Every structure is written in C-alpha cells, then in structure tokens.
N, C-alpha and C positions, 0 to 999 in steps of 0.2 A: 519359560526366560521369559522375562521382558523387555523392550525392548520400541525402538519406533520406527512407524515406517518414511525411508529418505527417498524413493524413488519407485514410482509407478510403471512401466510397460509393460505395458496389453495386459494378460496376469497374475505377471512376475511381480513378485510387491517385495522391495529387498530393506532388510531390517537392520538396524543398527543396534549393537547390544554391545556385549565383549569385540565381536568383530562385526564384518557384512553378513548376512546371510538371505540368499534367495530365498522366498515362501512363496504359497498360493496360500489361498485364501479358501475357508473350510464353506460348501457346500449353502450352511445356513445362511453366510451373509448374504447369497443371492438369492434364499427364499425369502429372506425377510428385508429383500430391499435393501440391504445397508448398504451404503455405499462408502470402500476405504479410504481414505484420502492418505496424503500425503502427511507427514506430522503427526498422525494420530500414534497413541503410545499402543501397544500391544501386548498379549500374552501371545507366546506360540510356542511351537514342539520343536524343536535345535536340531532334533535327530530327523523327524518325517517332513521338516521344513511347512511347518506346516501353522496357518496363522489360527488360534483357537478361539480371540476374545479381543474388544477394542475397548479400551478404557475411557471413561468418559470425558468429553473433549470440554475448553475451556471457551472455546470460540470455534467458529467455522466460516471460510467464504467460499461463495461460488465462481467467483473469476477471482483467482485463479482457485483452484480448487484445495483449499491447504485448512488444515487443523491447529489450534496449541499456540496460533500467533502470539507471539511477546509483545514485537514492533512491527512498525510499514515504515520503509525507507522510501520516501517519494522523491524519486529523480525527474528533474525537470532542468531540462535543457532553454537554455533563454535564448541558444540562435540554430539554427540547422537541426533542427523542427526549429520557428519560434516558440517560445516563451507561451504556453496556453496554462494562464489561469484559470478558465472555465474548467479545465478537469482536475488541477489542480486541488480547486477547493470543491469538485465531485470528490474526489477520492478522499480527501479529509472530511467532509461528510460522514460519509460511507466508513472511514475504518473510525472514526468515533463515534459512532452508532454500532458498532461489533468491538466497543470496548477494546478497541487496541491501541496502541502509544503510536499516533506515528511522528516523524521526524522528515523535515525537508531536506532534499541536499539539490541544492541548483548548480549544474555543469556548464560545459563551455564558456566559461566568463572569457577565455580570454579571445574569443571569436568578436568578443563587444568591444565597440569603440570609445562608449560613455557608460561607465559604470552607473551613472546617479540614479538612474530611474530604478536599476536594479539592486543598488544598497538602499532605495526608500523602502523598496516589495521587503527587503530581508529585515529589514528593521520593524517592521507596520508586522508581520508572523512570528516576530521574536516577541513581540511586547504583547501578541493575546496568547503569548504560553507556549508556540512551539520553539523546540528545539530546531536551530537550520544551520548551514554546511555550504559551503561549498565544496566540490570534491578535491579541490586542493588544501581545503584546514586537514592538520596532519591530526587532528583533535576526533574527528570522524572515527579515527580506527580503537577511541575508549568505548565503543557504546556496543560492541558485539560483544563479547565475554557473558559467556551461561546463558543467552537469549537467541530465539531463534525470529529470526530478521527476514520481512519478504519484501521482496523490492519490488517496486511498480513505476510507472510513467508509462507517457507514450514510447512505440518503438525508434529506436534511433535517439532517444534521449543521455543514452551511454550507460546502462544498469550494466550490462556485462561488461565492459571499457572500467568501470567505478571496479567490480570486484576482481578483476583480473590486475590490478593497481593494489587493492586491497592486498591479493595473495596473488604472485605471479606464477603458483605450481596449476592455476588452474586450467588455463588456457582455454578460457572461454572463446564461442567463435561471436567475434563481431561483422559489421556490415556497414556502409555507407549510408546515406538515406537518399531517396530519393527526388531526383531532382522535380520530373515533373509533378509529383504527388507532393512534395514539401514533408515527409514524413519517412520516419526510418522503415526499414524492411526487416520483417519477424528474425531474428538468430534463433531464439530459444523456441523447443518445440513442446519440451515438457516441463512440468515442476521436477523440480529436483532439491533437498538440500544438500548443501554442500557445507563440510568445514571452514569456516574460516574466521580467525580470531578467538579462539577459545570458544566460539560459539557457531550455529547453524545459519545458510543465508539461505533464501532463495531466489534465483533469477526466474522472474514470473513468463509468458510469453506477453510480448508486448499487445498494445488495447489502444486504443483512442478512442476507444466508446465505451460508458460504462451505465450499466441501469440502473437505478433509485425506486425502482417502482415496487417496492416490498417498503420502503420509509413512507408514513403519513405525514401530514404535513409541521405535524406539532413535532414529529422526529426530526425533520428540515431542520425547523428553528432551533431547537434545540441544540441540537450538531451544530450550528455555526458560534461557535461557545463565545465571540464577544459581544453576542448580543445577550449575552443571560445577565452580562452587568447590569442593561440599561430596562431589563426588562419589569421592572416594578415602575417604572416612572412614566413606562405609556399609560395612555387614561383608559383603555382596555384591557382586563386583565388576562384574557383568553385572545390579546393583538397579535395578530399574522407578520405586522410589518411589510402589510401589503397595502391595501387601498385604502387604511382604514387613515385615517387625518391627522389626527392629532397622536402620532406616532415618536416617543423618541430614540428610535434608531434611526431613523426621516431623518430628523434635526441635527443628527450628529455624522450626517454621509457630510465626509472629507474634511470631515476636525477630529472625532474619535476612530469613525470606521470608516474604512479603505470603499472608498466608490466602488471600483470593480468585485469587492467581494459582497456588497447590498446589491450588484446588479446580474452577478452569478447566483445567489441568493434567489431571486427572483423568478432566472431560468430556470433553476433546479425545482422552485416551488410549483410555476407552472409547468413543468417540464414542456419546455421548449426546446 
C-alpha cells in the first residue's frame, strides 16, 4: 500500500493510509543512511508492517525534520514573548529558499494597549505579498484544506494554542512563558502530522535560533522578496545591498522598504 508517515517515535513509524499502521523500516534505509521523515510518502507492506520504499520528496526541512510541506504558518507573538521581527524574517527567508509558501499569523494582540505599530507591520508584510492573519481571524480556517502545514515560531508564541482553537479535540499541551527568560517553555517534543480542517498540520518543537548556514549571500538577497522589485535599479548588477553606495534598496528605506526588514537582512547576511 501507499501512505504517509505522520509520526515517528524512536524506530516506530505511524503511516496513514486507509487507517493508521505502526510500521518498522527495512534495513536498507539504515545501510544507505536514508533518514525517514514525517511527511514522507511511502510504500509499505500492510501485513508485515514494514516500510519498503520512500517516494521522491518535493522538499524537506532539517528544523523541523519534515518532508513534502505545502505551507508554513509562522506564529509570531506580539507580546509575552515580545514580537521578534528578526526571527520572523529569518523564517521567511529560509521558507522561501525551500520553495514553501509562508503565511504569517500574529498572536496575543489582546495583550497590546496600542495596535498602531502592529497594524503598520501587518500592512507591510501584506504589501510585499504575504498572507497575514491574526489568531482571531476566522478566515484562517480556510487555508488548511488538502494542505500539509507546518506551524513554526518561537516557544510560547501560541502554536499549540492556535491548533487547539482550530480543533478542540486535539487537546495539545500548552504552557506559560518563563518570566525570567522572556520566552516560552517547549511543549511539543516531536514532529507529528495532525488532521486539522481537511488537511494535515505539524505542531513543531519551539525554537528561537535558526541556522541559515546553507544559504549563500545571493540566496539571502533573492529571498527577501521585496528587494527583487528594485534590484535592476541598483548601479551594480550584482549589488548585495550592503556596502555599495549607489544602491536603490538603501534609497527606499523607510519609504518602500521597512527599515527593520533591511536591518535584519544585513544581520543575516553578515551572520551576526
């Protein structure tokens, strides 16, 4: 039969087909050092409960370890923990690089006294082409059907809380943020695909650091999507929008390009 791996615990692989099967992997995967991932489409023996073959992946991520992702919902808390635009921009860059559709969802807006700044930020990310929601927006329920969606974002941002809100039968564990650390405590221990609103969603282990070591400077530049609108107006064809003087991107800062986006680009580019 053919199915999809939806959970991996130790050496046991839960495969979803007409029902769930708990399978083991053939020894050849160990011999060829092939790591099976949640999201892999596989051929398996439903009688012997053995995975025989892994289908070609459309994409895969290292953090979280998952394959064949259609879209990533980036959960960004605006307070407790405070909004981290640097992490948001790192995630957007990495997700774009992997040819996965990024969607942004801001959470905990009810904790803000003044919504002016966050509304301006939301409008900017919408202007450059991203879908942007907040967790109270009922339209967010429409994005999951027939999709594999990865939830990503820092610990305590509200990933598990939003999943529980979308489907109250999930009963995912949530936790308060650590006051002393200013960030959430990890509540998700493994990657698992869960049925949500006609699709499959992964509540991924929380993380606040992310490596972009595999990206070259050109990759970073190309995946800050709004820069591509003005790159032909720079004096140099290979302008990196960094130390060059005659740079159209720098001329548009504060007008067409959000200053924090450019500052985060430079930090990522210089690996600061």
